[in-house]
N, C-alpha and C positions, 0 to 999 in steps of 0.2 A: 671780360671778367668770367666766363664760363659758367654764366647764369641762364638756365632754360628761358626762352621767350617763346610768345605764341602770337602771330598776327592772321588776320583773315582778310580774305578776298572777295569782293562781290561775285557771285557765280555767272552774272550776266554781264556787267559792264568791266569786271577783272580790276577795279578800283580798290584800293586798300581802304578797308572799313576803319573809321576813326568815330570816336564818340557814339558808338553803335554797340548793339547786343549781335552776338552769333551764336545762334542755337544749336546745341550739340546732343549727342545723345538721344536722339529721336525726340527732341524737343523737351527732355527731362532734365536739361541743364544749359547753361550758357557760359560764353566769354562776352566781358564787356570790354571793348577796345578804346584806350584812351584816345587823347589829344595828338600822341604820337604814334597811334597804330598798334600799341602793344596792348595784350591781355593784361588787365591789373590784378592785382593781390590784395588782399586785406579788405578793408572796411570802404564802402563808397558811399557818401551821402549826397544826397540831390534833392531838389525840389520838382515835383512831377507837373504834369501839363495843367493840373488843377490846383497848383499852388500849394501843394501838402509836402511837408518834408517827409522823406524816406531814406531806409538806411539797407543796404545791401552787403553782403560779405563774398569774398571770393577765396577759394582755398591757396594757402599760401606757397602749396608746391605744385597742384594741377592747374591752378588760377580759374578752375570751375567754379561758377556760380553756386553758393550753399543753398539747399532747398532741406526744408524739414529737417534743420539740424541747428544745433549751439554753435556760436561763435563766442569764445571767451574774451572779455575785455577788462579792463582796469585792473591788470595782474591778478586775474581769474577770481576776482572778487565781485563779479557780475557777468552778466553775458546777454548777448542778443538770440532771440529764436527767429529763424529764417522759414517762412511758412511755404506752402506749395508753389508760390508765385514767385519766390526768393527775396520778398520783402520781409524786414524786420516786423514782427506784430508788437500791439499795444494791448493793454487791457488784460482782460482775464485769460487764460489758456489752461482749458480742461484737458487731460489726457488719460487714456488706460494704460496701467502699467501690464507687464505680463501676466501677472496672477489675476487680473481683472478689477484691480484696485482704481476708484477714479480719484486722481488728484488734480490740483490746482496750482497754477503758477500766476504771476502778475508781473507786467512789465508797463512801466511808466510811459509818460507822454515822451520821453527821451528814448524810448526803445529799450531801456535798461531793465534786465531782472530785478525785481525788488527783493531784497535779501536782510534777514534781522530788522523787520519793521512791520509795523501794522497798516495795512491800507482798509478804509471803510467801503465796502461793499454790500449794496442793498440794505442798507441800515444796520449792519455787523461789522464789529471790528476783526478782520481777518488777521492773523499774524504769519509773517512767511519767515521761515528759519534760514539758516545759514547755508543750505542746499536750494534754496529758494521756491521750496514746497510749502503750502499752506498746511499748519498744524492743527488748526480749530473748525475746519469745516465739518458738516455732518457727514459727508463724504469719508472724511479723515477719522471721525470718530467712530464709524462703523467697523474701522479696521480693527478699533480697541474691542468693539463687543464679538468680533468675530474671533479675535484673539483669547477671549475669555472663554468660550466654548473650545477652541483648539487645545488650550492649556488642560482641560479637564476631559479630553477625549479620552474614552478607554481606562479613566481613573475614577469615575464616580458611578453610583447606581440610579435607577429610575424608582422614584415613589411618588405616589401621589398623597402620602400621608406624611412623610419625612421630606419636604419639597424645597426647605429654604436653606438646603447646604449645611456644613460643606461637603458633605459625603454623599448626599442623594438630593435630586431635584426631579419636577416633571417638566414637561414640555413647555408649558408657560412660565413657572417660575423661572427657568433656565433664561429664556428670553427677557423677562423683567430684568432680572439682575444683571444680565449684560449690557443691557440697554443702560441701566442707571450706572453701572461701572462706567461706561464709556461718555455718560453726560447728555446721552439723548432722551432721557427722561429725568424729571426733576427728582433731587434725592428724596424728597417727602412722598414720591408715588408709592402706594400701596402695591405689594406683590399680589397681582390680581390672578385672573384666568384667562382663558380664550375669549370669552365673551366681553371681559373687561377691556382686554387688548384691541378690541376693534376701536372703543370709544378713546382709550388713551392714545394710540397712534395718531388717530384723527386729531386729537387736541394738541398734538405737537407738530402738526403740519403733513403728516404723511397722508399719502393720498393713493386710494385704490386704484390699480392699473386696469384700463380696458381689456377684456376678453381678447387673447390672443398677441398681448404685448409681451416680447421676449424679455424675460426676467433678466436681472443684471446682479452682480456681488452687492451684498447688503441689503437686498430686499427681502421682506418678512413675508411669509406664508402663512396663512390660517385656513385650515381644512374645517369644512363643517358649514352648515346653513346658521347664518347669524341668528342668534336666538336659540339655537338647540345644540351648541358646542361643547358645553360642560361635560366632565367626564371624559368618558370614552366617545361623546360624541364629536369630538374636534380634536385638533392637533395643530402645533405651530413650530416653526423653526426659522432660520436664516440661510438664504442663499448663497452661497461661496464661489458660485459661476453660474453661468445660464442653465446648466442642467444638474447642479450638485447642491445639497442643502446638509447643514449641519443642525442637529436637534437632539433634543434629549428624549429618548421613545423608550416603550415596553419592549420591542422585539429584540433590540440589543441590550436590553438592561443598562442603560447609559446614554451617554452622549456619542455618536458616530455620524459619519458623514457619508452619504447615500445619493443614489439617483434619484433625482426628483420624480420623475416620471413612473419610475417602477414602484418607488415607495408610496406615491399617491394611489396607484392601481391596487396594491397589496392592502391600503387602508381600509378598504369598504366604505371611504366616504366618498360623496358625489359633488361637493361644493369646493370651491377654493377661491379664496381672495387672496391677492398679492398686493401688499403695500410697498411704497419706496418714498425714502425720506427726501425732503427738499435737499438740495446740493450744499447749501450754506448752512 
């Protein structure tokens, strides 16, 4: 029929391999040889030695086992995700996009990616959209907060006296307004300062990171020793990556994105607290 096929033969016995794996590409992938000795294509469902149902998928052209990859199913209305061992995953799958954003997918007990429905996770109803991504995790809402800053970058002034917008803000009012816009602070929260920000973040479940922890996108920093951060004694903003921050600041007279370490060194402040939100 002109269709490419693959068979494999044991390197010691030279016997044709059937109902068996044959590792390839330096053990980074494999063929699975069916009961006719031919490498299979598409989805393979089976029960493992522990009695658990498993799903694998094999590329329809190369016949290689798919790993760290999606396999579209149900006329592209869902998908399997094949992990590093080639097995379809279940439950939560967190991953980081190229811009550093942390996102969540969910795979049901049937291994299918959940789309257009809610799943209750850790006591919270999480909605997964048509692309399979969660829309209302804290991690996703942090992107809204960052977008609030980015939309105003270079367009507003810094002021400690006219700090509630829309034309000017100070460091803490910008953080509060961004978090409220994103739904990460209750709507009734007062627009506070760096001192109240310690309290309000902790009240929403944010945790202070141990010293030496690598920051990630969406973390909030507060510079200055707690209890002494009012006025010029403190500063705050949001990480956009492990080494960049976006913040409303006096030096640039508005919102700018700068290198964290350089900006901290130039600030004259000696204490830093970095907070991280719960993922959900």
